[in-house]
C-alpha positions in Angstrom: 99.3 95.3 62.9 102.6 96.4 62.3 105.4 94.7 62.0 107.3 96.9 64.3 106.2 94.9 67.3 108.5 95.6 70.1 108.5 96.5 73.5 107.8 100.4 73.5 109.2 101.1 77.1 112.2 103.0 76.0 112.3 106.3 74.3 114.6 105.4 71.5 112.1 102.2 70.7 109.3 104.5 70.1 111.1 106.7 68.1 112.4 103.8 66.0 108.8 102.7 65.5 107.4 106.1 64.5 110.3 107.0 62.0 109.9 103.4 60.5 106.1 103.8 60.3 106.5 107.0 58.8 109.1 105.8 56.2 106.7 103.2 55.1 104.4 105.8 54.5 107.0 107.4 52.1 107.9 110.2 54.6 110.8 111.9 54.9 111.7 112.1 58.2 115.0 113.3 60.3 115.2 113.0 63.8 116.2 116.0 66.5 116.2 114.3 69.8 113.0 113.1 71.2 111.5 114.9 68.1 111.0 113.7 64.5 110.8 116.0 62.1 108.8 115.2 58.6 110.5 117.3 55.5 108.8 118.5 52.6 110.4 117.9 49.2 112.5 120.3 49.3 114.1 119.3 52.5 112.2 121.9 54.7 110.7 121.5 58.4 107.4 120.8 57.8 105.7 118.9 60.7 107.0 118.1 64.3 106.2 115.1 65.5 106.3 114.2 69.3 106.3 110.5 69.9 104.3 108.8 73.1 103.8 105.2 74.4 100.0 104.9 74.8 100.5 104.3 78.5 102.8 107.2 78.9 101.4 110.6 80.9 102.3 113.8 79.0 102.2 116.6 81.0 100.2 120.0 79.7 103.1 122.1 79.9 105.0 119.7 77.6 102.5 119.9 75.2 102.2 123.6 75.2 106.1 124.2 74.9 106.2 121.9 72.1 103.0 123.6 70.5 105.0 127.1 71.0 107.9 125.7 69.2 105.8 124.7 66.4 104.3 127.6 66.0 107.5 129.9 66.5 108.9 127.7 63.3 105.6 128.0 61.4 105.2 124.1 61.2 102.6 121.8 62.2 102.7 119.7 65.0 101.6 116.0 65.7 101.4 113.5 68.4 102.2 109.8 67.5 100.7 107.6 69.9 102.6 104.0 69.6 100.3 101.0 71.3 101.8 97.9 73.0 101.5 96.2 69.2 103.8 98.8 67.8 100.7 100.1 65.9 101.0 104.0 65.6 98.0 106.4 65.4 98.9 110.0 64.7 97.1 113.0 66.1 97.5 117.0 64.6 97.1 119.2 67.8 97.0 123.3 67.7 96.3 126.0 70.2 93.2 127.3 70.7 92.5 130.6 72.6 89.0 131.1 74.3 88.4 134.6 75.1 85.1 135.7 77.1 83.5 137.8 75.0 
């Protein structure tokens, strides 16, 4: 279990938990609003991280907008899910195109 056991009901607390977890994993991170950005060694944006609580619902259009932002900036996108114990699971997300063939 993470040492970051907190009540994850507020946006700032889930952001703080994810930022702390990423820093423990030796990642260079900055926050931009409700988003967390992992930077490469040169300080360039590499991955956008969208933090969510495990019980939080997220709308499809929110994820699509988030993915479009990442695609337009040519960076990877991830969701960081914070559970009730403060542990974080990361999921890389991406777009797929299903075409009738």
